[in-house]
C-alpha positions in Angstrom: 110.2 93.0 112.2 107.3 91.1 113.3 105.8 88.1 111.2 102.1 87.4 110.6 100.9 84.0 109.6 98.2 84.0 107.0 97.8 80.3 106.8 100.6 78.6 105.3 102.3 82.1 104.6 104.7 84.2 106.9 104.0 87.7 106.2 107.0 90.1 107.4 105.4 93.6 108.1 105.9 96.9 110.1 103.4 99.2 111.7 105.1 102.6 113.0 103.6 105.6 114.3 100.3 107.2 115.1 97.0 108.5 113.3 95.3 107.2 110.4 96.4 104.1 108.8 98.4 104.5 105.6 99.4 101.2 103.9 102.3 100.9 101.8 102.8 98.0 99.1 106.0 97.8 97.0 106.7 96.6 93.9 108.0 93.4 91.9 110.7 92.0 94.0 110.5 94.7 96.0 110.6 94.8 99.9 109.7 97.5 103.0 112.8 98.7 102.5 111.8 100.5 99.2 110.0 102.8 101.7 113.1 103.8 103.6 112.4 107.4 102.5 108.7 107.5 103.0 108.3 105.6 106.4 110.2 107.7 108.5 108.4 111.1 107.2 104.8 109.3 107.4 105.0 107.7 110.7 105.5 111.3 112.2 101.7 111.8 110.8 100.0 108.7 110.4 100.0 104.9 111.4 102.3 103.2 108.5 101.7 99.7 107.7 104.1 98.2 105.1 104.9 94.7 104.0 107.2 92.4 102.0 104.6 90.6 99.6 104.9 86.9 99.3 108.1 86.1 97.4 109.9 88.9 98.6 112.1 90.0 101.7 111.7 88.1 105.0 108.2 87.0 103.6 107.4 83.1 102.9 108.2 82.3 98.7 106.0 79.4 98.2 107.2 77.9 94.8 104.2 78.3 92.5 102.5 81.3 90.6 101.0 83.9 92.7 97.8 85.9 91.4 96.9 89.2 92.5 94.0 88.1 94.6 96.7 86.3 96.9 98.2 89.7 97.1 95.2 91.2 98.1 94.1 88.4 100.5 97.7 88.7 102.2 97.0 92.7 102.9 93.7 92.5 104.0 94.3 89.5 106.3 97.3 91.5 107.8 94.9 94.4 108.5 92.2 92.4 110.2 95.0 90.7 112.5 96.0 94.3 113.3 92.5 95.2 113.9 92.4 98.3 111.6 88.7 98.7 111.3 88.7 102.2 109.8 89.1 103.0 106.5 92.7 103.3 105.2 94.7 105.4 103.0 96.4 103.0 100.5 99.6 103.4 98.4 101.2 101.2 95.9 104.5 101.6 93.8 104.9 99.8 90.7 103.5 96.4 91.3 102.0 97.3 94.6 99.9 99.7 92.7 98.4 97.3 90.8 97.6 95.1 94.1 96.3 98.3 95.4 93.9 98.6 92.4 92.5 94.9 93.0 92.6 95.7 96.4 90.3 98.8 96.2 88.0 97.0 93.5 87.7 93.9 95.7 87.1 95.8 99.3 86.0 99.4 98.3 84.2 100.0 101.8 88.3 99.5 103.2 89.2 102.7 101.3 89.7 106.1 102.3 92.0 107.5 99.7 94.1 105.7 96.6 97.6 106.6 96.0 99.0 104.8 92.6 102.6 105.5 92.2 104.4 104.6 88.7 101.9 101.7 87.8 99.4 100.6 85.6 96.2 98.9 84.4 97.7 96.5 82.3 101.6 95.8 82.2 102.0 92.3 80.7 104.3 93.5 77.7 106.7 95.2 79.6 106.6 92.7 82.7 107.5 89.9 79.9 110.4 92.2 79.1 111.9 92.7 82.4 111.4 89.2 83.1 113.4 87.8 80.4 116.2 90.5 81.3 116.1 88.9 84.6 116.2 85.6 83.4 119.6 86.1 81.1 120.7 88.0 84.1 120.5 85.0 86.7 124.1 84.3 86.8 125.3 87.7 87.1 126.9 88.7 90.6 125.0 91.3 92.9 127.3 93.7 92.4 126.7 93.8 88.8 122.7 93.4 88.8 123.1 96.5 90.8 124.9 98.4 88.4 122.7 97.4 85.7 119.7 98.0 87.6 120.7 101.8 88.4 120.2 103.6 84.8 116.6 101.7 84.7 115.4 103.6 88.2 117.4 106.9 88.3 118.6 110.0 86.3 121.9 110.5 84.9 122.4 113.4 87.5 121.4 111.1 90.2 123.8 108.6 88.7 126.6 111.3 89.2 125.5 111.9 92.8 125.6 108.1 93.6 129.3 107.8 91.8 130.8 111.1 94.3 128.7 109.6 97.6 129.5 106.2 98.3 127.9 106.4 101.5 124.5 107.0 99.8 125.4 104.5 96.8 125.6 101.9 99.5 122.4 103.1 100.9 120.5 102.8 97.6 122.5 99.4 97.2 120.7 98.0 100.3 117.4 98.9 99.8 117.4 96.8 96.7 119.6 94.3 97.0 119.8 93.1 100.7 117.0 91.1 100.2 117.2 90.2 96.3 114.6 88.0 95.1 115.4 84.5 93.5 114.8 84.3 89.8 111.9 82.0 90.5 110.2 84.5 92.8 110.6 87.0 90.4 108.8 84.6 88.1 105.8 83.6 90.3 105.4 87.2 91.2 105.6 88.2 87.7 102.6 85.6 87.1 100.3 87.7 88.8 100.7 90.7 86.5 101.2 88.8 83.3 98.1 86.3 83.8 95.9 87.9 86.5 96.5 92.0 86.2 93.9 94.0 83.6 91.8 96.5 85.3 91.3 98.5 82.1 87.6 97.9 81.4 86.9 98.5 85.3 88.8 101.4 86.4 85.5 103.1 86.3 84.2 101.2 89.1 87.0 102.7 91.6 85.3 105.9 93.0 87.5 106.8 96.0 89.6 109.9 95.6 92.9 108.8 94.0 96.0 110.5 93.5 98.2 109.1 90.6 101.8 110.1 90.5 104.7 109.2 88.2 108.1 110.7 87.0 107.9 112.4 83.5 110.7 109.8 82.4 109.2 106.8 83.6 107.9 104.1 80.9 104.9 104.0 83.0 103.9 107.6 82.1 101.6 106.7 79.4 100.2 103.8 81.7 99.3 106.7 84.4 97.8 108.8 81.8 95.6 106.2 81.2 94.6 105.0 85.0 93.7 109.1 85.3 91.5 108.8 82.4 89.9 105.6 83.5 89.0 106.7 87.3 87.0 109.5 87.3 87.7 110.8 90.6 91.6 111.1 90.3 94.2 113.6 90.1 97.5 113.1 88.0 100.8 114.4 89.5 103.4 114.3 86.8 106.7 114.8 88.6 109.3 116.3 86.0 112.7 114.9 85.2 112.5 111.8 87.3 112.3 107.9 86.3 110.6 105.0 88.0 112.8 105.3 90.9 111.5 108.9 91.8 110.1 107.6 95.1 113.8 107.8 96.1 115.1 110.3 93.9 112.1 113.0 94.3 111.2 111.5 97.9 110.9 114.9 99.2 108.8 115.9 96.4 106.6 112.9 96.1 106.2 112.8 100.1 104.8 116.0 100.1 102.5 115.6 97.2 100.9 112.3 98.9 100.7 114.3 102.3 99.0 117.1 100.8 96.5 115.0 98.9 95.7 112.8 101.8 95.5 115.8 104.4 92.6 116.9 102.6 90.6 113.8 103.6 91.7 113.4 107.1 88.9 113.2 109.9 
């Protein structure tokens, strides 16, 4: 994968397909691989751009607290480097959805549509809770960490499928664990959520057509409803029976929901 340098930060990214640009931003500790079930689908229809946020994957991991403005700047500078002049379709999952909110609020003229998946306008309490769990587990081996992660993301039915399908389980493991963020990297990213993310009182400034998606069993369900209430030109799609990992477990459903939404605004 190519590397783009934003001042002293190396940003790992991919650019695939043709058509209007769709930018994908992953969540806390996530990488481009989190979109393994989205990129092949959308690159047949659009130009897909995805990146490893600073502190994740093959991008630089400078050891200081990050801010939402830093993540936004990394994304905007990458788009400038790629000479993306037209408006983009911007999709963020979890923390990526938080970054997407700040991006559209900073550069509203750059956004054609906004897709917010399993995210929130404010998530300090949840992030501090998850960060404390991560700190306690810092000495756990990779296999144990993956095992602990699964029930936080997937339904019991999907866990049974993974148990009986070792190839699929290995694929999922590689998506989440091949580029595991160090504890300090997780802390640095979490600082951005805890200290620099709160859009609750400015959601009404988002005017772009917005799709909000979430699984009915996700702890971000109530947050998604608040986003829908705050963003006037938004639509809320609740995918029944799925949790925070619905972008993998319910990938076909989610991809079609997103594509049907984007198609309404293609030129």
